C-alpha positions as CSV (number, residue, x, y, z in Angstrom):
1,M,0.0,0.0,0.0
2,S,1.1,3.5,-0.7
3,S,2.1,5.9,2.0
4,F,4.6,8.7,2.7
5,R,7.9,9.3,4.5
6,G,7.7,9.8,8.3
7,G,4.5,10.0,10.3
8,I,3.4,8.0,13.3
9,H,0.6,5.5,14.3
10,P,-0.9,6.7,17.6
11,P,-3.7,4.7,19.2
12,E,-6.8,5.2,17.0
13,N,-9.4,5.3,19.8
14,K,-12.2,5.1,17.2
15,G,-14.0,2.2,18.7
16,K,-16.6,4.2,20.7
17,T,-18.2,5.7,17.5
18,E,-17.0,3.9,14.4
19,K,-20.1,1.6,14.5
20,S,-22.4,4.5,15.5
21,A,-24.7,5.6,12.6
22,L,-25.1,9.3,12.0
23,K,-28.1,10.8,13.8
24,T,-29.6,14.2,13.3
25,A,-29.1,16.4,16.4
26,A,-32.1,18.3,17.8
27,R,-32.7,21.6,16.1
28,P,-31.4,24.4,18.3
29,V,-33.7,27.3,19.3
30,K,-30.6,29.6,19.4
31,V,-27.5,29.7,17.3
32,I,-24.3,31.8,17.6
33,L,-22.6,32.4,14.3
34,P,-19.0,33.9,14.3
35,L,-18.5,35.9,11.1
36,Q,-15.0,34.4,10.6
37,Q,-15.5,30.7,9.8
38,N,-13.0,30.3,7.0
39,L,-9.4,30.9,6.1
40,G,-9.3,34.3,4.3
41,C,-11.4,37.4,4.7
42,P,-14.0,37.8,7.5
43,N,-17.6,38.5,6.6
44,E,-19.7,41.6,7.1
45,P,-23.3,41.2,8.3
46,L,-26.1,41.5,5.7
47,V,-28.8,41.7,8.5
48,K,-29.4,43.8,11.5
49,V,-30.8,43.2,15.0
50,G,-34.5,42.6,14.8
51,D,-34.5,41.2,11.3
52,E,-36.5,38.0,10.7
53,V,-34.5,35.4,8.7
54,K,-35.3,32.1,7.0
55,E,-33.3,28.9,7.3
56,G,-30.6,29.0,4.6
57,Q,-30.8,32.7,4.0
58,K,-27.4,34.4,3.4
59,I,-26.8,36.6,6.5
60,A,-23.1,37.7,6.0
61,D,-20.7,37.9,3.1
62,A,-17.4,39.5,2.0
63,Q,-16.4,41.0,-1.3
64,K,-13.0,39.4,-1.5
65,F,-12.3,36.3,-3.5
66,I,-10.9,34.2,-0.7
67,S,-14.0,34.3,1.5
68,A,-17.2,32.2,2.0
69,P,-20.6,33.6,3.0
70,L,-22.5,32.6,6.1
71,H,-26.2,31.4,6.2
72,A,-28.8,31.1,8.8
73,P,-29.0,27.5,10.1
74,I,-32.5,28.1,11.6
75,S,-35.4,30.4,10.9
76,G,-35.9,33.1,13.5
77,K,-35.0,36.6,14.6
78,V,-31.6,38.2,14.8
79,T,-31.3,39.2,18.5
80,R,-27.7,40.2,18.8
81,I,-24.7,41.2,16.6
82,E,-21.7,41.7,18.9
83,Q,-18.3,40.4,20.0
84,L,-18.5,36.9,21.5
85,D,-15.9,34.3,22.4
86,N,-15.0,31.7,19.8
87,A,-13.3,28.3,20.4
88,C,-9.8,29.9,20.3
89,G,-10.7,32.2,23.2
90,F,-10.9,35.4,21.0
91,D,-13.7,37.9,20.8
92,V,-15.1,37.8,17.3
93,A,-18.0,39.6,15.7
94,S,-21.0,37.1,15.8
95,I,-24.6,37.0,14.9
96,V,-27.1,35.4,17.3
97,I,-30.4,34.1,15.9
98,E,-33.3,32.8,18.1
99,G,-36.2,30.9,16.7
100,G,-36.3,27.4,15.4
101,A,-38.4,25.7,12.6
102,G,-39.7,27.7,9.7
103,E,-39.6,28.2,6.0
104,T,-36.3,27.6,4.1
105,A,-34.8,30.2,1.8
106,Y,-33.3,27.7,-0.7
107,A,-34.7,25.5,-3.4
108,G,-33.5,24.0,-6.7
109,Q,-33.0,20.9,-8.7
110,W,-30.0,20.7,-11.1
111,S,-27.7,18.1,-12.3
112,V,-23.9,18.2,-12.9
113,E,-24.5,17.6,-16.6
114,E,-26.7,20.7,-16.9
115,L,-24.2,23.1,-15.2
116,T,-21.1,24.7,-16.6
117,P,-17.9,24.7,-14.6
118,E,-18.5,28.4,-13.8
119,Q,-22.0,27.6,-12.6
120,I,-20.7,24.9,-10.3
121,R,-18.1,27.2,-8.8
122,K,-20.8,29.9,-8.3
123,S,-23.1,27.4,-6.6
124,V,-20.3,26.3,-4.3
125,R,-19.4,29.9,-3.5
126,E,-23.0,31.0,-2.8
127,A,-23.5,27.9,-0.5
128,G,-20.6,29.1,1.7
129,I,-18.8,25.8,1.4
130,V,-15.3,25.4,3.0
131,G,-13.0,22.5,3.5
132,L,-14.7,20.4,6.2
133,G,-11.6,18.4,7.0
134,G,-10.6,21.2,9.4
135,A,-8.7,23.6,7.1
136,T,-11.8,25.7,6.2
137,F,-10.3,27.0,3.0
138,P,-13.0,28.4,0.7
139,T,-13.9,25.6,-1.6
140,H,-14.7,27.7,-4.7
141,V,-11.2,29.0,-4.6
142,K,-9.8,25.5,-5.0
143,L,-12.2,24.9,-7.8
144,T,-10.8,27.9,-9.7
145,P,-7.3,26.8,-10.9
146,P,-4.9,29.7,-11.6
147,A,-4.5,30.6,-15.2
148,G,-2.2,28.2,-17.0
149,K,-2.4,25.4,-14.5
150,K,-4.0,22.2,-15.7
151,I,-5.7,20.0,-13.1
152,D,-5.7,16.3,-14.1
153,T,-6.5,14.6,-10.8
154,V,-9.2,15.0,-8.1
155,I,-8.5,13.3,-4.8
156,I,-11.4,12.7,-2.4
157,N,-9.9,12.4,1.0
158,G,-11.5,9.7,3.1
159,C,-8.5,8.8,5.2
160,E,-9.6,10.4,8.5
161,C,-6.3,9.6,10.1
162,E,-6.9,11.8,13.3
163,P,-7.6,9.6,16.4
164,Y,-11.1,9.5,17.8
165,I,-12.9,11.1,14.8
166,T,-15.2,8.8,12.7
167,V,-17.7,11.1,10.9
168,D,-15.9,10.7,7.5
169,H,-16.0,6.9,7.9
170,R,-19.7,7.0,8.6
171,L,-20.4,9.4,5.7
172,M,-18.6,6.9,3.3
173,L,-20.8,4.1,4.6
174,E,-24.1,5.9,4.7
175,R,-23.9,8.5,1.8
176,P,-21.6,7.1,-0.9
177,A,-23.8,8.2,-3.8
178,E,-23.6,11.8,-2.7
179,I,-19.8,11.6,-2.3
180,I,-19.5,10.3,-5.9
181,Y,-21.9,13.0,-7.1
182,G,-19.9,15.7,-5.4
183,A,-16.6,14.3,-6.7
184,R,-17.9,14.4,-10.3
185,A,-19.0,18.0,-9.8
186,I,-15.5,18.9,-8.5
187,A,-13.9,17.2,-11.5
188,K,-16.1,19.0,-14.0
189,A,-15.4,22.4,-12.3
190,V,-11.6,21.9,-12.6
191,G,-11.5,20.0,-15.8
192,A,-10.0,16.9,-14.3
193,G,-10.2,13.5,-16.0
194,R,-9.3,11.4,-13.0
195,I,-11.1,10.9,-9.7
196,V,-9.5,8.9,-6.8
197,I,-11.1,8.3,-3.5
198,A,-8.3,7.7,-0.9
199,I,-9.2,5.5,2.1
200,E,-6.9,4.1,4.8
201,S,-6.6,0.4,5.3
202,N,-8.4,0.4,8.7
203,K,-11.7,1.1,6.9
204,P,-12.3,-2.0,4.7
205,D,-16.1,-1.6,4.9
206,A,-15.8,1.9,3.4
207,V,-13.5,0.6,0.7
208,K,-16.1,-2.1,-0.2
209,K,-18.9,0.5,-0.2
210,L,-17.3,2.8,-2.6
211,N,-15.7,0.3,-4.9
212,G,-17.6,-0.3,-8.1
213,Q,-19.1,3.3,-8.1
214,G,-17.3,4.2,-11.3
215,V,-14.3,6.0,-9.7
216,A,-11.0,4.7,-8.5
217,V,-10.6,3.8,-4.9
218,A,-7.0,3.8,-3.5
219,V,-6.3,2.0,-0.2
220,L,-3.5,3.6,1.8
221,R,-1.5,2.4,4.7
222,T,-2.9,3.5,8.0
223,R,-0.6,6.2,9.2
224,Y,-0.9,9.7,10.6
225,P,-1.1,12.2,9.0
226,Q,-1.9,10.3,5.8
227,G,-4.9,12.6,5.3
228,G,-2.7,15.7,4.8
229,E,-2.9,17.1,1.2
230,K,0.8,16.9,0.6
231,M,1.0,13.4,2.0
232,L,-1.9,12.1,-0.2
233,I,-0.6,13.7,-3.3
234,R,2.9,12.2,-2.7
235,A,1.4,8.7,-1.9
236,L,-1.0,8.6,-4.9
237,T,0.8,10.4,-7.7
238,G,4.4,10.6,-6.6
239,R,4.3,14.3,-7.2
240,E,5.9,16.7,-4.7
241,V,4.1,20.0,-3.8
242,P,6.9,22.6,-3.8
243,S,7.8,24.6,-0.7
244,G,5.2,27.4,-0.4
245,G,3.2,25.9,-3.2
246,L,-0.3,24.5,-3.6
247,P,-1.7,21.1,-4.9
248,S,-2.7,23.0,-8.1
249,D,1.0,23.5,-8.8
250,V,1.2,19.8,-9.5
251,G,-2.1,19.4,-11.2
252,V,-4.2,18.1,-8.2
253,V,-7.2,19.2,-6.2
254,V,-7.9,17.5,-2.9
255,Q,-11.3,17.6,-1.1
256,N,-12.7,16.0,2.0
257,V,-15.6,13.5,1.7
258,G,-17.8,15.8,3.8
259,T,-17.0,18.7,1.5
260,A,-17.9,16.5,-1.5
261,I,-21.3,15.9,0.1
262,A,-21.8,19.6,0.8
263,I,-21.0,20.3,-2.9
264,A,-23.5,17.7,-4.0
265,E,-26.2,19.3,-1.9
266,A,-25.4,22.8,-3.1
267,V,-25.4,21.7,-6.8
268,R,-28.5,19.5,-6.6
269,L,-30.6,21.3,-4.1
270,G,-29.2,24.8,-3.7
271,K,-28.7,24.0,-0.1
272,P,-26.1,26.1,1.7
273,L,-23.7,24.8,4.4
274,I,-25.8,25.1,7.5
275,E,-25.0,21.8,9.2
276,R,-22.1,19.4,9.4
277,A,-21.2,15.9,10.8
278,V,-19.6,16.0,14.2
279,T,-18.1,13.1,16.3
280,V,-18.8,13.6,20.0
281,T,-16.6,11.2,21.8
282,G,-13.8,10.6,24.4
283,S,-13.4,9.2,27.9
284,G,-15.3,12.3,29.2
285,I,-18.5,11.7,27.2
286,K,-21.2,9.5,28.6
287,Q,-22.8,8.4,25.3
288,P,-20.4,9.0,22.4
289,Q,-22.2,9.5,19.0
290,N,-21.9,10.8,15.5
291,L,-24.3,13.7,14.9
292,I,-25.4,16.0,12.1
293,V,-25.4,19.3,13.9
294,R,-26.6,22.8,12.9
295,I,-23.8,25.3,12.6
296,G,-24.0,27.7,15.6
297,T,-25.3,25.1,18.2
298,T,-23.3,25.4,21.4
299,F,-21.0,22.7,22.6
300,K,-23.0,22.4,25.8
301,E,-26.2,21.6,23.9
302,V,-24.5,19.0,21.7
303,I,-22.8,17.3,24.7
304,E,-26.1,17.2,26.6
305,Q,-27.6,15.2,23.6
306,C,-24.8,12.7,24.2
307,G,-25.7,12.2,27.9
308,G,-23.4,15.0,29.2
309,L,-19.9,14.9,30.6
310,T,-18.6,12.2,32.9
311,D,-17.8,13.2,36.5
312,D,-14.0,13.0,35.8
313,A,-14.1,15.0,32.5
314,A,-11.2,17.4,32.6
315,K,-10.7,18.9,29.1
316,V,-12.9,19.5,26.0
317,I,-11.3,19.9,22.6
318,M,-12.6,21.1,19.3
319,G,-11.1,18.6,16.8
320,G,-8.9,15.6,17.4
321,P,-6.1,15.2,20.0
322,M,-3.3,15.9,17.5
323,T,-4.5,19.1,15.9
324,G,-7.5,20.2,18.0
325,I,-7.9,23.3,20.2
326,A,-8.9,23.0,23.9
327,V,-11.9,25.2,24.7
328,S,-12.4,27.2,28.0
329,T,-16.2,27.1,28.0
330,L,-19.0,25.0,26.6
331,D,-20.9,28.1,25.4
332,V,-18.8,28.3,22.2
333,P,-20.6,27.3,19.0
334,V,-20.1,24.5,16.5
335,V,-18.6,26.1,13.4
336,K,-17.7,24.9,9.9
337,A,-14.4,23.7,11.2
338,T,-15.8,21.5,14.0
339,S,-15.3,17.9,13.0
340,C,-15.2,16.6,16.5
341,I,-16.0,17.5,20.1
342,L,-13.6,15.5,22.2
343,A,-13.9,15.3,26.0
344,L,-11.1,13.7,27.9
345,S,-11.0,12.4,31.5
346,K,-8.4,13.6,34.0
347,N,-6.3,10.5,33.3
348,D,-6.2,11.1,29.5
349,A,-5.7,14.9,29.7
350,Q,-2.4,14.9,31.5
351,N,-0.2,18.0,31.5
352,Y,3.6,17.6,31.1
353,E,6.5,19.7,32.2
354,E,8.7,20.6,29.3
355,G,12.3,19.5,29.4
356,D,15.4,20.2,27.4
357,C,16.0,18.8,23.9
358,I,18.3,15.8,24.2
359,R,19.2,15.8,20.4
360,C,17.6,12.3,19.9
361,G,16.5,13.1,16.4
362,R,13.0,11.4,16.7
363,C,11.2,14.5,15.5
364,L,13.3,14.6,12.3
365,K,12.4,11.0,11.6
366,V,8.6,11.5,11.9
367,C,8.2,14.9,10.3
368,P,6.2,14.2,7.1
369,I,7.3,17.4,5.5
370,G,11.0,16.7,6.1
371,L,11.7,19.7,8.3
372,M,14.1,20.0,11.3
373,P,11.8,20.5,14.3
374,N,14.7,20.4,16.8
375,Y,16.3,23.5,15.2
376,L,13.0,25.2,14.7
377,G,12.2,24.7,18.4
378,D,15.5,26.3,19.4
379,Y,15.1,29.3,17.1
380,A,11.5,29.8,18.3
381,K,12.6,30.0,22.0
382,L,15.3,32.5,21.0
383,K,12.7,34.4,18.8
384,E,15.0,34.2,15.8
385,W,12.1,34.6,13.4
386,D,14.3,35.1,10.3
387,K,16.1,31.8,11.0
388,M,12.7,30.0,11.3
389,A,11.7,31.4,8.0
390,E,15.0,30.1,6.5
391,Y,14.3,26.7,7.9
392,H,10.8,26.7,6.2
393,V,8.5,26.9,9.3
394,A,5.8,28.1,6.9
395,D,5.7,24.6,5.4
396,C,4.8,23.0,8.8
397,I,1.4,21.5,8.6
398,E,1.0,21.5,12.4
399,C,0.3,17.8,12.5
400,G,1.9,17.4,15.9
401,C,4.0,14.3,15.1
402,C,7.1,16.0,16.5
403,S,5.5,16.9,19.8
404,Y,4.0,13.4,20.1
405,V,7.4,11.6,19.9
406,C,9.5,14.1,21.8
407,P,10.8,12.4,25.0
408,S,11.3,15.9,26.6
409,K,7.6,16.8,26.0
410,I,8.6,20.1,24.2
411,Y,5.5,21.9,22.9
412,L,7.0,22.2,19.4
413,V,3.8,22.8,17.5
414,Q,2.8,25.7,19.8
415,Y,6.2,27.3,19.2
416,F,5.7,26.9,15.4
417,K,2.3,28.4,15.5
418,V,3.6,31.5,17.3
419,A,6.4,31.8,14.8
420,K,4.2,31.5,11.8
421,R,1.8,34.2,13.2
422,E,4.8,36.5,13.8
423,L,6.1,36.1,10.3
424,Q,2.7,36.7,8.8
425,T,2.3,39.8,10.9
426,R,5.7,41.1,9.7
427,K,4.8,40.4,6.1
428,A,1.5,42.2,6.4
429,V,3.3,45.2,8.0
430,C,5.8,45.3,5.2
431,K,3.0,45.5,2.7
């Protein structure tokens, strides 16, 4: 089986939910919608306090190309537009809607064959679709290859290599036809002649379900972070995305299986991205489940539908244990990036005291990008930002492999995040 250089194989911990069919969570009567839910430009409100909105109505948008509009997940009244906490602990402009059931603001029935590539891209953009694997890059941007760049391959990412998370696995088992439909829409939009669905070897039932659907299915070795774009492209095509480059530079577009389904719904039904699949799991959750949750539902409400937290729950994370973000309150909302709500017990959420680097070289062996995390860590502590740029910290995908294997428990990824933010700030100031 194909794979990539480096990486790790941490305990998968998927047993609690991998056999749990997707259920639709109860419709919330109140949603909190941060205006920044994608990489790129933040949105501006299109509504004001007191306005009545319909489910699926566009309520915020931006004029910039790298952006994705926001839609009302429920019908109701806009009760607040103000700065509220997000999962990262920052105050961000947010729209609060209170209401519930009501009319929808979307309708339509089209087929991929009837639409031009430009119409597909427009449908995806107007639906506010972003990468649902966690990156939240606006999908219509990926479907608009730069002039002169030919896309020949579309990869649908069903690897789901992050521990605990199982929603992509369930989507492949329960909604394979929609994945294929979305994949074909993507291929038409970018002009690609080849579609490959990539699945790790620990999901043989998903492989069986998607085989024979008219597209290629590639089984990859189970290895973290096999689901990273650069890892997938290297494993399936042998092509190397250049430093600072994009998959389109080597003729490839990669989309998550959940994103493919969202595209299918946008193209066929005109449905915007107002809900997503979320795994709610961990040793701190009483009844782990896979749920379809409306964007804007609070973590507290979602966890209550899973029996609540256990008595020894100590930490709640948005995302998986390798790349997720610990939240300080359960009042934060599910956003487009929320693939998982992971609650860990005191035993599983241990804190470690950082030691000194012992020059063992383990981080170099596991880095899937081929960086030198040991040097980057030293330069970060010394705040030698130019040196970090020289050692390609911008290419770090923040997978956490280096931190995972470090015997000194050095918080390498956190250092790299700080460095990347500092370099981005400096670049912006220079402009």
